[in-house]
C-alpha positions in Angstrom: -23.8 -12.8 2.9 -23.1 -13.8 6.5 -19.6 -14.7 7.6 -17.9 -15.2 11.1 -15.3 -17.3 12.8 -14.0 -18.6 16.0 -10.8 -18.0 18.1 -10.6 -21.7 18.6 -11.4 -24.4 16.0 -15.1 -24.8 15.6 -15.1 -28.5 15.7 -17.5 -28.5 12.9 -19.9 -26.1 14.4 -21.2 -23.7 11.8 -24.5 -22.4 10.4 -26.5 -24.8 8.2 -25.2 -24.4 4.6 -22.1 -22.5 5.5 -18.7 -23.2 3.9 -15.8 -23.5 6.3 -12.2 -22.5 5.7 -9.5 -25.2 5.8 -8.5 -24.3 9.2 -12.0 -24.3 10.6 -11.8 -20.7 12.0 -13.8 -19.0 9.4 -17.1 -19.7 7.7 -19.4 -18.1 5.3 -23.0 -18.5 3.9 -23.6 -17.8 0.3 -21.4 -15.7 -1.9 -19.2 -13.3 0.1 -16.6 -10.7 -0.4 -13.8 -12.5 1.3 -10.0 -12.6 0.3 -7.6 -14.5 2.3 -3.8 -14.8 2.2 -1.3 -16.8 4.0 1.3 -15.0 6.3 5.0 -16.2 6.4 4.5 -17.0 10.1 1.7 -19.5 9.2 -1.2 -17.1 10.1 -3.7 -15.8 7.7 -4.8 -12.3 6.7 -8.5 -12.0 5.6 -10.2 -9.0 4.1 -14.0 -9.2 4.6 -16.4 -6.9 2.7 -16.1 -4.6 -0.3 -12.5 -3.5 -0.4 -10.6 -1.6 -3.2 -7.2 -3.0 -2.6 -5.8 -5.2 -5.2 -4.7 -8.7 -4.5 -1.0 -7.7 -4.7 -1.5 -4.9 -2.1 -3.2 -7.4 0.2 -0.4 -10.0 -0.3 2.1 -7.5 0.7 0.3 -6.7 3.8 0.5 -10.4 4.8 4.3 -10.2 4.9 4.5 -7.5 7.7 2.8 -5.8 10.5 -0.6 -4.3 9.5 -0.6 -0.6 9.4 -3.1 1.2 11.7 -5.2 2.5 8.8 -5.6 -0.9 7.1 -9.4 -0.7 7.5 -9.8 2.6 5.8 -6.7 2.9 3.4 -8.7 1.7 0.5 -12.3 2.6 -0.7 -15.1 0.3 0.5 -16.8 -0.9 3.5 -14.6 -3.8 5.0 -12.7 -5.3 8.0 -9.4 -7.0 8.2 -8.9 -10.1 10.2 -5.5 -11.6 11.3 -5.5 -15.3 12.5 -2.5 -16.9 14.2 -3.5 -20.1 15.9 -6.1 -19.4 18.6 -5.2 -15.7 18.5 -7.5 -13.5 16.4 -7.2 -9.7 15.8 -10.0 -7.6 14.0 -9.4 -4.4 12.4 -12.8 -2.5 12.1 -13.6 0.4 9.9 -14.0 3.8 11.3 -17.7 4.3 10.3 -18.7 0.9 11.5 -20.3 0.4 7.9 -19.5 -3.3 8.2 -20.5 -3.9 11.8 -18.9 -7.0 13.5 -20.2 -8.7 16.7 -18.7 -11.1 19.2 -19.8 -13.4 21.9 -18.2 -15.8 24.3 -18.4 -19.4 22.9 -16.9 -22.2 25.0 -13.3 -21.4 25.9 -13.0 -18.8 23.3 -14.8 -16.2 21.1 -17.2 -16.4 18.2 -17.6 -13.5 15.9 -19.8 -12.5 12.9 -21.1 -9.8 10.8 -24.5 -10.9 12.0 -25.5 -10.5 15.7 -28.5 -12.7 15.1 -26.4 -15.6 13.8 -24.5 -15.4 17.1 -27.7 -15.5 19.1 -28.7 -18.6 17.2 -25.4 -20.2 18.3 -25.7 -19.3 22.0 -29.5 -19.0 22.5 -29.2 -15.4 23.7 -32.4 -13.4 24.3 -33.3 -9.9 23.8 -31.8 -7.1 25.8 -34.7 -4.9 26.9 -32.4 -2.0 27.8 -31.1 -1.9 24.1 -34.7 -1.9 23.0 -35.4 1.0 25.3 -32.6 3.0 24.0 -33.7 2.4 20.4 -37.2 3.6 21.2 -36.7 6.5 23.5 -33.2 7.8 22.8 -32.5 7.6 19.2 -31.2 11.2 19.5 -28.5 10.2 21.9 -26.5 7.6 19.8 -23.8 7.7 22.5 -26.2 5.8 24.9 -25.9 2.7 22.8 -22.3 1.8 23.9 -21.2 -1.7 22.9 -24.8 -3.0 23.5 -26.7 -5.0 20.9 -30.2 -6.1 20.9 -29.1 -9.4 22.3 -27.7 -10.3 25.7 -24.2 -11.4 25.7 -23.5 -10.2 22.2 -21.5 -7.0 21.8 -20.5 -4.8 18.8 -16.8 -4.7 18.2 -15.9 -0.9 18.4 -15.5 0.8 15.0 -12.1 2.2 14.1 -10.3 -0.2 16.5 -7.8 -3.2 16.7 -9.5 -5.7 18.7 -7.8 -8.9 20.1 -10.0 -11.9 20.6 -8.1 -14.6 22.6 -9.3 -17.6 24.4 -9.9 -17.1 28.2 -9.5 -13.2 28.1 -11.7 -10.4 27.7 -11.5 -8.3 24.5 -8.7 -6.1 24.1 -9.7 -3.0 22.2 -7.3 -0.4 21.0 -8.6 2.8 19.1 -6.5 3.3 16.0 -8.6 5.8 14.1 -9.1 9.3 15.3 -10.5 12.3 13.3 -7.9 14.6 14.3 -7.9 17.7 12.0 -5.5 17.8 9.0 -4.7 20.9 6.8 -6.6 21.5 3.6 -10.1 21.9 2.3 -12.4 18.9 2.8 -14.0 19.1 -0.7 -10.7 18.0 -2.4 -10.5 14.9 -0.2 -14.4 14.2 -0.5 -14.1 14.3 -4.3 -11.3 11.9 -4.6 -12.5 9.4 -2.0 -16.1 9.4 -3.2 -15.0 9.0 -6.8 -12.9 6.0 -5.7 -15.9 4.6 -3.6 -18.2 4.8 -6.6 -15.7 3.4 -9.2 -15.1 0.5 -6.9 -18.7 -0.5 -6.9 -19.1 0.0 -10.8 -16.1 -2.2 -11.4 -17.6 -4.8 -9.2 -21.0 -4.8 -11.0 -21.3 -2.4 -14.1 -25.1 -3.3 -14.3 -25.7 -1.6 -10.8 -28.5 0.8 -10.2 -28.8 4.0 -8.4 -31.3 6.2 -6.4 -31.9 9.5 -8.0 -34.2 11.3 -5.6 -33.3 14.8 -6.9 -31.1 15.6 -3.7 -27.6 16.4 -3.8 -26.3 13.1 -2.3 -28.0 10.6 -4.7 -27.4 12.9 -7.6 -23.8 13.1 -6.9 -23.4 9.4 -6.7 -25.6 8.8 -9.8 -23.4 11.2 -12.0 -20.2 9.7 -10.7 -21.4 6.2 -11.5 -22.4 7.2 -14.9 -19.0 8.7 -15.6 -17.5 5.4 -14.3 -19.3 3.2 -16.6 -17.1 1.3 -19.1 -17.3 2.5 -22.7 -20.8 1.7 -24.1 -22.2 1.1 -20.6 -25.2 2.9 -19.1 -26.4 3.6 -15.6 -30.1 3.0 -14.7 -31.3 5.3 -12.1 -34.7 5.3 -10.3 -36.9 8.0 -8.9 -39.8 6.9 -6.8 -42.8 9.2 -6.6 -46.6 9.0 -5.4 -48.7 7.7 -8.3 -50.3 10.7 -10.0 -47.7 13.2 -9.0 -45.4 13.9 -11.7 -44.2 17.2 -10.9 -42.7 19.0 -7.8 -39.2 20.0 -6.8 -37.7 16.5 -6.3 -38.8 15.4 -9.7 -37.7 18.5 -11.4 -34.2 18.2 -9.9 -34.1 14.5 -10.5 -34.8 15.3 -14.3 -32.1 17.9 -14.4 -29.5 15.5 -13.1 -30.6 12.7 -15.4 -30.3 15.1 -18.5 -26.7 16.1 -17.4 -25.1 12.9 -18.4 -25.6 10.9 -21.7 -25.0 7.4 -20.1 -27.8 7.9 -17.5 -31.0 6.2 -18.1 -33.8 7.6 -15.9 -36.8 5.8 -14.7 -39.8 7.0 -12.7 -41.4 4.5 -10.4 -45.0 5.4 -9.2 -46.0 4.1 -5.9 -49.7 3.4 -5.0 -51.6 3.1 -1.7 -50.1 -0.4 -1.3 -46.8 1.1 -0.8 -47.8 3.6 2.0 -45.6 3.7 5.1 -46.8 1.4 7.9 -48.3 -1.2 5.5 -47.7 -4.8 6.6 -44.7 -3.9 8.7 -44.8 -7.2 10.7 -43.7 -9.0 7.5 -40.5 -7.2 7.4 -37.5 -9.6 7.0 -35.5 -10.7 9.9 -32.4 -8.4 10.8 -30.0 -7.8 13.4 -31.9 -4.9 14.7 -34.9 -2.7 13.7 -33.9 -1.4 10.3 -34.6 2.3 9.4 -36.8 1.2 6.5 -39.0 -1.1 8.6 -42.0 1.3 8.4 -41.5 2.0 4.7 -40.9 -1.8 4.0 -43.7 -1.9 1.4 -42.1 1.1 -0.6 -38.6 -0.3 -0.4 -39.4 -3.8 -1.3 -41.5 -2.6 -4.2 -38.7 -0.5 -5.5 -36.1 -3.4 -5.1 -38.3 -6.1 -6.8 -39.1 -3.8 -9.6 -35.4 -3.0 -10.3 -34.4 -6.6 -9.9 -37.2 -7.9 -12.4 -37.3 -5.0 -14.8 -33.7 -3.7 -14.8 -31.9 -6.9 -13.7 -30.3 -5.1 -10.8 -28.2 -7.0 -8.3 -26.4 -4.0 -6.8 -27.8 -0.6 -5.8 -26.4 2.6 -4.7 -28.0 4.9 -2.3 -27.1 8.4 -0.9 -27.8 7.2 2.7 -25.3 8.6 5.2 -24.6 11.8 3.2 -26.7 13.9 5.6 -24.8 12.6 8.5 -21.3 12.8 7.1 -21.7 16.4 5.6 -23.7 17.8 8.6 -22.2 20.5 10.6 -23.7 20.4 14.2 -24.6 23.7 16.0 -21.9 22.6 18.5 -19.5 24.0 15.9 -20.2 27.4 17.3 -18.7 26.2 20.7 -15.7 25.0 18.8 -15.1 28.4 17.2 -15.2 30.0 20.6 -12.8 27.5 22.0 -10.4 28.2 19.3 -10.8 31.9 19.8 -12.4 32.5 16.5 -14.7 34.9 18.0 -15.6 37.0 14.9 -16.5 34.0 12.9 -18.5 32.5 15.9 -20.6 35.8 15.9 -21.1 35.7 12.1 -22.1 32.0 12.1 -24.5 32.6 15.1 -26.1 35.3 13.2 -26.7 33.0 10.1 -28.0 30.3 12.4 -30.2 32.7 14.2 -31.8 33.9 10.9 -32.4 30.4 9.9 -34.0 29.3 13.1 -35.7 32.6 13.8 -33.9 32.9 17.2 -32.0 35.9 18.8 -28.2 35.7 18.4 -27.1 36.4 22.1 -28.8 33.1 23.6 -27.1 31.1 20.8 -23.7 32.4 21.8 -24.4 32.0 25.6 -25.3 28.3 24.8 -22.1 28.0 22.8 -20.0 29.4 25.7 -21.7 26.9 28.2 -21.0 24.1 25.8 -17.2 24.9 25.8 -17.2 24.1 29.5 -19.3 21.0 29.4 -17.6 17.7 28.7 -19.3 14.8 26.8 -19.2 12.8 30.0 -21.0 15.6 32.0 -23.6 15.9 29.4 -24.4 12.2 29.5 -24.4 12.3 33.4 -26.9 15.2 33.2 -29.0 13.1 30.8 -28.9 10.1 33.0 -29.9 12.3 36.2 -32.8 13.8 34.1 -34.1 10.4 33.1 -33.8 9.2 36.7 -35.7 12.2 38.2 -38.3 12.5 35.3 -37.4 16.1 34.6 -36.4 17.7 31.3 -32.5 17.4 30.6 -30.5 20.4 31.9 -30.3 23.3 29.5 -32.2 24.3 26.4 -31.5 25.5 22.9 -29.8 24.2 19.8 -26.1 24.3 20.9 -25.7 21.3 23.1 -24.1 17.7 23.1 -27.5 16.0 22.6 -31.0 17.3 21.9 -33.3 17.8 24.8 -36.2 15.4 23.8 -38.5 14.5 26.7 -39.8 11.0 27.1 -43.3 10.4 25.7 -46.2 10.0 28.2 -46.6 6.3 27.3 -43.0 5.4 28.4 -43.0 3.5 31.7 -41.1 4.1 34.7 -39.3 0.8 34.0 -38.1 2.4 30.7 -36.8 5.5 32.6 -34.8 3.4 35.0 -33.3 1.3 32.2 -32.5 4.4 30.2 -30.9 6.2 33.1 -28.7 3.1 33.8 -27.6 2.8 30.3 -26.6 6.5 29.9 -25.0 6.3 33.3 -22.8 3.4 32.1 -21.6 5.3 29.1 -21.0 8.5 31.0 -18.5 6.7 33.4 -16.8 4.7 30.8 -13.6 6.1 29.4 -14.2 8.0 26.0 -12.2 6.1 23.3 -11.9 9.5 21.5 -10.9 12.1 24.1 -10.0 15.6 23.3 -11.9 15.9 20.0 -13.8 19.2 19.1 -17.4 19.0 20.2 -18.7 18.9 16.6 -16.3 16.2 15.5 -17.2 14.0 18.5 -20.8 14.5 17.8 -20.5 13.5 14.2 -18.6 10.4 15.0 -21.5 9.1 17.1 -24.0 10.2 14.5 -22.1 8.5 11.6 -21.6 5.3 13.5 -25.2 5.1 14.4 -26.4 5.7 10.8 -23.8 3.3 9.4 -24.8 0.4 11.7 -28.4 0.9 11.1 -27.9 1.1 7.3 -26.5 -2.3 7.6 -29.8 -3.5 8.8 -31.4 -1.9 5.8 -28.8 -3.8 3.6 -30.2 -6.9 5.2 -33.7 -6.0 4.1 -32.4 -5.4 0.6 -30.7 -8.8 0.6 -33.9 -10.5 1.2 -35.1 -9.1 -2.1 -32.0 -10.3 -3.8 -30.2 -6.9 -4.0 -26.9 -6.0 -2.4 -27.3 -2.4 -1.1 -24.2 0.1 -0.9 -23.8 3.4 0.8 -20.6 5.0 -0.4 -20.9 8.1 1.8 -20.4 5.7 4.8 -17.1 4.2 3.5 -14.4 4.6 6.1 -12.2 6.5 3.7 -15.0 9.0 2.9 -15.9 9.6 6.5 -12.2 10.1 7.3 -11.8 12.6 4.6 -14.7 14.9 5.8 -14.6 14.5 9.7 -10.9 15.3 9.9 -11.6 18.8 8.6 -9.9 21.4 10.8 -12.2 23.9 12.6 -11.1 26.9 10.3 -12.0 24.9 7.1 -15.4 23.6 8.3 -18.4 25.3 6.5 -20.8 27.5 8.3 -23.5 25.8 10.4 -26.3 27.4 8.4 -25.0 26.5 4.9 -26.5 23.5 3.0 -23.9 20.9 2.2 -21.4 23.4 0.7 -18.5 20.8 0.9 -20.4 18.5 -1.4 -21.3 21.3 -3.8 -17.7 22.3 -4.1 -16.5 18.7 -4.4 -18.9 18.0 -7.2 -18.0 21.1 -9.2 -18.2 20.2 -12.8 -20.2 17.0 -11.9 -23.6 18.5 -10.8 -25.7 20.9 -12.9 -25.5 24.4 -11.7 -29.3 24.6 -10.9 -29.1 21.4 -8.8 -25.8 22.5 -7.1 -27.7 25.7 -5.9 -30.4 23.6 -4.3 -30.8 24.5 -0.5 -33.9 22.2 0.4 -34.8 18.6 0.2 -38.1 16.9 -0.2 -40.2 15.3 2.6 -42.4 12.2 2.9 -44.1 13.3 6.0 -47.6 13.6 4.4 -47.2 10.1 3.2 -46.4 9.0 6.7 -49.6 10.5 8.1 -51.7 9.0 5.2 -50.1 5.7 6.0 -50.9 5.9 9.7 -54.6 6.6 8.9 -54.8 3.8 6.4 -53.1 1.3 8.6 -54.3 2.4 12.0 -56.5 -0.8 12.8 -53.4 -3.1 12.2 -51.2 -0.7 14.1 -53.5 -0.6 17.2 -53.4 -4.4 17.4 -49.5 -4.1 17.8 -49.7 -2.0 21.0 -50.4 -4.8 23.4 -47.4 -6.5 22.1 -43.7 -7.0 22.9 -42.8 -3.6 24.2 -45.7 -3.9 26.6 -44.4 -7.3 27.7 -41.0 -6.0 28.2 -42.5 -3.4 30.5 -41.4 -0.6 28.2 -44.7 1.0 27.0 -48.1 1.7 28.5 -50.4 0.3 25.9 -53.5 2.5 26.7 -51.4 5.7 26.5 -49.6 4.4 23.4 -52.8 3.4 21.7 -54.1 7.1 22.4 -51.0 8.6 21.1 -51.2 6.5 17.9 -54.8 7.6 17.3 -53.9 11.2 17.7 -51.1 11.0 15.3 -53.3 9.2 12.8 -55.9 12.0 13.2 -53.2 14.5 12.0 -52.8 16.2 15.2 -49.2 18.0 14.8 -46.7 16.1 17.0 -43.2 14.6 16.7 -43.4 11.1 15.3 -39.9 9.9 16.2 -40.7 7.9 19.4 -43.8 6.6 17.9 -42.1 5.4 14.8 -39.3 3.8 16.8 -41.7 2.0 18.8 -43.6 0.5 15.9 -40.4 -0.4 14.1 -39.1 -2.1 17.4 -42.5 -3.8 17.8 -42.4 -5.2 14.3 -38.7 -6.4 14.6 -39.3 -8.1 17.9 -42.1 -10.2 16.2 -39.6 -11.4 13.7 -37.7 -13.2 16.4 -40.5 -15.8 16.5 -39.7 -17.0 13.1 -37.4 -20.2 12.6 -33.8 -19.2 12.7 -31.0 -20.6 10.8 -29.7 -23.8 12.7 -26.2 -24.4 13.7 -24.6 -27.8 13.1 -23.3 -29.1 16.4 -20.2 -31.1 16.7 -20.2 -34.4 18.4 -18.6 -34.2 21.9 -15.4 -36.0 20.9 -14.9 -33.7 17.9 -14.8 -30.5 19.9 -11.5 -28.6 19.8 -9.8 -26.4 22.4 
């Protein structure tokens, strides 16, 4: 579903096949979760996306000023739009799970949940700086800022109230802050996650769910099975390499499936045709490179199988759980900052054992971080990129990981990256004064939520609506507002979720402290698809001046040969290259109004 609107009447301008609202300010393509209500002053209140509010609750909102928490008061991933004549106010969710975009159009603004739809309207081109950030700085989500992959199109900031008015710049006010509140996070997580899952089950009792054997997907699957109406069943799917029917993931998936009588468990074997990197240039068009681009064959194979065999139209995944439930090592600095010295020492000892590091350097890093602002860390990162040196400082306890650029990154890339990071460093932080760990998590969750929306666009191309309840604004709010004393230790494995799911997860699964990996499949896929991947090297990244083709080709061959190396930059480059090629495909045309029909 794609929807959007204008601050001025569209004069009939809309994507082909879209349905306009009576006032001409909103449009939608295909079935969309949109509920709209008239306000006493003649305006309209519209809720966009999956929202757990009742119609009565929404009608009551239209009779008064909207509360600040309107975009995360209820379960779901949604935004709220107020329209009063040419004046539009958008309330975005804290996670950015429903990303919205805006661009100038004629005398006003056009906005949509699809950045690509807006580029089709304005003819905007690719922003090479944003591409460079995606390829080389995925570990610094703060570097993205408001940029999108298209020039002139910006993302509306999550957790904000944004005024779009003709003839004016956007006016953005931050309305959500993860300020700490008393009480343990597991109680809040249990209630918000249950509500998030019940909302999806109520919307489609025939939905399906991943069951990977991990804590996140298992929790969602068992909550969804419990929420099924009387006589209903939940179909869950565990994918695995063909011929491999044992292993830790499959064992834990079976444990979870056997724990609930309404849960029907399916195993889906994947063959060589589903290997990572297979036919990645046939990936559907999305607003940005989707995380599942390189595993497109596996994802599409699973989605089509569920659609054709199980009749699935809605699917739940545990994506986002790792980010929402993660405790960064920067938490050690927060403990010192709050004078919780004994606990800081104890947790540093636990982290040191886990990482096989001495304790004292960890505590020194934490002390340094207490004196380093986010802006200073970004400025240091920009300076390092400009000089070609390693970022200042080393170790685990820092704002951003110290990951050097690969050899195949060009000097043009370094200049672009330095400028982008510098721009963010000098901009005012919309969330000043937060603990280090909380601020890091906000950036991480928003990055994951926005990219998960691109994965949802991939799934939509296969006829399935993808939902990630862990990324709901209400769920993220419940966890991220945990006060420092109530946070779990940095070295523990998802204790908040384990406590929240007490009585839901089987004991053996709740005690799991590891998760499976598909790294072997990735190396196998690289080898199997190396000729096709090598042909991509002299492509769009090279044309944008971001990658040296010869060095990138050598790096790719070494990775395919199994030489141990980080794959992050290489995978980001291949995903970006595949995505850039989708821009050559025909786009959705917009109907253009006759000159005399234009409004405003």
